VEXBATOR-300556 format. One record per residue (C-alpha): residue number from 0; residue in three letters; x, y, z. Coordinates in steps of 0.5 Angstrom, whole numbers. Each point is the difference from the previous one (the first is absolute). Layout:
N
PT num residu    c1    c2    c3
PT NUM    ala     X     Y     Z
...
END
This chain:
250
PT num residu    c1    c2    c3
PT   0    ala     0     0     0
PT   1    val     2     7    -1
PT   2    gly     1     5     6
PT   3    pro    -3     7     0
PT   4    gly     7     3    -2
PT   5    thr     4     5     2
PT   6    glu     1     5    -5
PT   7    phe    -4     6     0
PT   8    glu    -5     2    -5
PT   9    ser    -5     5     2
PT  10    leu    -5     2     5
PT  11    arg    -7    -2     1
PT  12    pro    -6     0     6
PT  13    his     1    -5     5
PT  14    val    -4    -6     1
PT  15    pro    -3    -1     7
PT  16    gly     3    -7     2
PT  17    glu     7     1    -4
PT  18    asp     6     0     3
PT  19    pro     1     7     4
PT  20    arg     8     0    -2
PT  21    gln    -2     1    -7
PT  22    ile    -3     7     2
PT  23    asp     3     6    -2
PT  24    trp     0     5     6
PT  25    lys     2     6    -3
PT  26    ala    -5    -1    -6
PT  27    thr    -5    -1     5
PT  28    ala     1     6     4
PT  29    arg     0     4    -7
PT  30    arg    -7    -3    -2
PT  31    gly    -3    -1     6
PT  32    ala    -2    -7    -1
PT  33    phe     4    -7     0
PT  34    ile     5     0    -6
PT  35    ala     4    -7    -1
PT  36    arg     6    -1    -5
PT  37    gln    -2    -5    -6
PT  38    arg     6    -4    -1
PT  39    gln     2    -5    -5
PT  40    val     5    -6    -1
PT  41    glu     7     2    -2
PT  42    arg     2    -1    -7
PT  43    gly     7    -2    -2
PT  44    gln     6     1     4
PT  45    gln     4     6     3
PT  46    val     7     1    -2
PT  47    ala     4     6     3
PT  48    val     7     2    -3
PT  49    leu     6     3     3
PT  50    leu     5     3    -4
PT  51    asp     7     2     3
PT  52    ala     2     7    -3
PT  53    gly     6     0     4
PT  54    arg     7     1    -2
PT  55    leu     2    -8    -1
PT  56    met    -6     0    -5
PT  57    ala     4     6    -4
PT  58    glu     5    -5    -2
PT  59    glu     0    -3    -8
PT  60    ile    -1    -7    -2
PT  61    glu     1     0    -8
PT  62    arg     0     8     0
PT  63    val    -7     0     3
PT  64    ala    -1     2     7
PT  65    lys    -3    -5     5
PT  66    leu    -5     4     2
PT  67    asp    -2     1    -8
PT  68    his     0    -8     0
PT  69    ala    -5     0     6
PT  70    met    -5     5    -2
PT  71    asn     0    -3    -7
PT  72    ala    -2    -7     3
PT  73    thr    -5     4     5
PT  74    ile    -4     3    -6
PT  75    met     0    -7    -3
PT  76    leu    -3    -3     6
PT  77    ala    -5     6     0
PT  78    his    -3    -2    -7
PT  79    val     0    -8     2
PT  80    ala    -3     2     7
PT  81    arg    -6     5    -3
PT  82    his    -1    -6    -5
PT  83    arg    -1    -5     6
PT  84    gly    -5     5     4
PT  85    asp     5     1     5
PT  86    thr     2     6     4
PT  87    leu     7     3     0
PT  88    ala     3     5     5
PT  89    val     7     3    -2
PT  90    ala     5     4     5
PT  91    cys     7     3    -2
PT  92    phe     4     1     5
PT  93    ser     7     3     2
PT  94    asn     2     3     6
PT  95    arg    -7     3     0
PT  96    leu    -7    -2    -4
PT  97    glu     1     2    -7
PT  98    ser    -7    -2    -3
PT  99    phe    -6    -4     3
PT 100    leu    -5    -3    -4
PT 101    pro    -6    -3     4
PT 102    pro    -3    -7    -1
PT 103    leu    -4     1    -7
PT 104    arg    -2    -4    -5
PT 105    gly    -4     0    -7
PT 106    pro     1     4    -6
PT 107    ser     4     6     3
PT 108    leu     5    -5     3
PT 109    val     5     1    -5
PT 110    pro     0     7    -1
PT 111    arg     0     2     7
PT 112    val     6    -5     1
PT 113    leu     4     4    -6
PT 114    glu    -2     6     3
PT 115    ala     3    -2     7
PT 116    leu     6    -2    -3
PT 117    cys     2     5    -5
PT 118    asn     4     5     4
PT 119    val     3    -5     5
PT 120    glu     8    -1    -1
PT 121    ala     5    -3     5
PT 122    arg     3     5     5
PT 123    pro     7    -1     3
PT 124    val    -3    -1     7
PT 125    glu    -1    -6     4
PT 126    ser    -7    -4     0
PT 127    asp    -4     1     6
PT 128    tyr    -3    -7     0
PT 129    trp    -4     2     6
PT 130    gln    -4     6    -2
PT 131    ala    -2    -4    -7
PT 132    thr    -2    -6     4
PT 133    ala    -4     3     5
PT 134    glu    -3     5    -5
PT 135    met    -2    -6    -4
PT 136    met    -3    -5     5
PT 137    gly    -4     6     3
PT 138    arg    -4     0    -6
PT 139    leu    -1    -7    -2
PT 140    arg    -6    -2     4
PT 141    arg     0    -7    -4
PT 142    arg     5    -5     0
PT 143    ser     4     1    -6
PT 144    leu     6    -2    -4
PT 145    val     5     5     1
PT 146    ile     6     0    -5
PT 147    val     6     4     2
PT 148    leu     5     2    -6
PT 149    thr     6     2     3
PT 150    glu     8    -2     1
PT 151    val     3    -5     5
PT 152    leu     7     0     1
PT 153    asp     2    -4     6
PT 154    pro    -4    -1     7
PT 155    ser     3     6     3
PT 156    ser    -3     5    -5
PT 157    ser    -6    -4    -1
PT 158    ala    -2     0     8
PT 159    gly    -4     6     0
PT 160    leu    -4    -3    -6
PT 161    leu    -1    -7     3
PT 162    asn    -2     3     7
PT 163    asn    -6     4    -3
PT 164    leu    -2    -6    -5
PT 165    arg     0    -5     6
PT 166    arg    -6     4     3
PT 167    ala    -3     0    -7
PT 168    val     0    -7    -1
PT 169    ala    -5    -1     6
PT 170    arg    -5     3    -4
PT 171    his     2     0    -7
PT 172    leu     3    -5    -5
PT 173    val     7     4    -2
PT 174    leu     4    -1    -6
PT 175    val     7     3    -1
PT 176    val     3     1    -7
PT 177    val     7     2    -1
PT 178    leu     4     0    -7
PT 179    thr     6    -4    -1
PT 180    glu     6     3    -4
PT 181    pro     2    -4    -5
PT 182    arg     7     3    -1
PT 183    leu     1    -2     8
PT 184    cys    -2    -7    -1
PT 185    glu     5    -1    -6
PT 186    met     6     3     4
PT 187    ala    -2    -5     5
PT 188    glu     0    -6    -4
PT 189    ala     6     2    -5
PT 190    cys     6    -4     0
PT 191    pro     5     5     2
PT 192    gly     7     1    -4
PT 193    ser     3     6     4
PT 194    gly     1     2     7
PT 195    ile    -5     6    -1
PT 196    glu    -5    -5    -3
PT 197    val     1    -4     6
PT 198    tyr    -2     6     5
PT 199    arg    -6     1    -5
PT 200    lys    -3    -7     1
PT 201    ala     1     0     7
PT 202    ala    -3     7     1
PT 203    ala    -6    -2    -4
PT 204    cys    -1    -7     4
PT 205    asp     0     4     6
PT 206    leu    -5     5    -2
PT 207    leu    -4    -6    -2
PT 208    arg     1    -4     6
PT 209    arg    -2     6     4
PT 210    arg    -7     1    -4
PT 211    arg    -1    -7     0
PT 212    leu     0     0     8
PT 213    ala    -4     6     1
PT 214    leu    -6    -3    -5
PT 215    glu     1    -7     4
PT 216    his    -2     4     6
PT 217    met    -6     3    -3
PT 218    arg    -2    -6    -2
PT 219    gly     1    -3     7
PT 220    ser    -5     5     2
PT 221    gly    -6    -2    -5
PT 222    ile     2     5    -5
PT 223    met     0    -2    -7
PT 224    ile     5     2    -5
PT 225    leu     1     1    -7
PT 226    glu     7     1    -3
PT 227    thr     0     1    -8
PT 228    glu     4     3    -5
PT 229    pro    -2     7    -2
PT 230    gly    -3    -2    -7
PT 231    arg    -4    -5     3
PT 232    leu    -3     4     6
PT 233    ser    -7     2    -3
PT 234    val    -1    -7    -2
PT 235    gln     2    -4     6
PT 236    leu    -3     5     4
PT 237    val    -7    -1    -3
PT 238    arg     1    -7     0
PT 239    arg     1     0     7
PT 240    tyr    -6     4     2
PT 241    leu    -4    -5    -5
PT 242    glu     3    -6     4
PT 243    ile    -2     3     7
PT 244    arg    -7     2    -3
PT 245    arg    -1    -7    -3
PT 246    ala     2    -3     7
PT 247    asn    -5     5     4
PT 248    leu     5     1     5
PT 249    gln    -3     6     2
END
């Protein structure tokens, strides 16, 4: 059986015998008669995207900033979410909230996402994960798939991100998305032929090891991870979103 639903639709006269919790007391006071909130069964799922626009996202991969790769993937995700009838919220942040699009669905979704992202640029500051996470969590009343597009270097630098997302996991599904750097992977896998190449290989391997450790800490806290090449980010993000949707994990 389908329940009464929790998504607000409209106001209507209260019918005697109904659950008094449905009464809208502000509307009742204005009209001088009991008014109830009409609710409908929620349609679709809710997705919230947190886009990191701090200094690490200004770094380029294949001559394109990481933030630009992330924004392109977010726009593609918006197209698919609109088609699926899902609700999408988008927040961009650095050491402050750069832009915020509240949960929205329907024909205006993609244009509003484009509008929210059009003036966002990576800033040379450290990202404030606490503010961004608190802002988004305060606005998400439904259980949501929270997608964080960011950079993860090592356990130490990602401690703030991890601590804040741990709290979010209690209420929401959380997916952290990071980009691999093909050049770094090539250096780690290369057979060095000189002293400088040995050094480069060792440095690359250490960077990858520290990132892997940070991501494992996140997985251990119940956070899902998507690590992908820049050229495959949009496709892989949409694929993971659809997998989660089909599994009905929310």
